[in-house]
C-alpha positions as a printed Julia matrix, in Angstrom:
54×3 Matrix{Float64}:
 112.88  117.22  136.55
 113.86  117.47  133.22
 112.02  115.97  130.1
 114.12  112.63  129.68
 113.5   111.54  133.4
 110.96  109.04  133.39
 107.76  110.71  134.79
 105.36  107.07  135.24
 105.2   104.62  137.45
 105.3   101.1   135.59
 101.81  101.08  136.24
 100.86  104.14  134.15
 102.91  102.38  131.48
 100.72   99.23  131.23
  97.4   100.95  131.97
  98.53  103.56  128.82
 100.1   100.37  126.74
  96.68   99.02  127.6
  94.42  102.17  126.19
  96.32  101.87  123.01
  95.81   98.81  122.87
  91.97   99.03  123.13
  91.58  101.66  120.98
  93.45   99.86  118.13
  90.57   96.46  118.88
  87.95   99.47  117.73
  89.2   101.43  114.84
  89.57   97.89  113.76
  85.45   96.55  115.11
  84.15   99.69  113.71
  86.66   99.77  110.1
  84.6    95.46  109.65
  81.71   97.05  110.72
  82.06   99.91  108.63
  79.83  100.32  105.14
  80.92  101.71  101.98
  78.93  104.93  101.15
  78.39  103.53   98.44
  76.55  101.14   99.54
  74.24  103.44  101.89
  73.22  105.14   98.76
  72.33  102.42   97.12
  70.33  102.05  100.3
  66.91  103.19   99.67
  65.63  103.47   95.87
  65.04  107.26   94.52
  61.26  106.75   94.15
  60.19  104.95   97.18
  62.53  107.72   99.53
  59.94  110.58   97.81
  56.87  108.5    98.17
  57.44  109.13  101.62
  57.37  112.53  101.31
  54.68  113.11   99.93
């Protein structure tokens, strides 16, 4: 079988396209829920964190 010969069936191509679409949706959701690093560092004030450590 040569490299330019279609090796995948139509069903496999459809499944691959669906997997890629699902991956894109997951990435879009993750990006939408992402919290910027600046916000995570501001979430717990320094003195409250230190008080909990004693």
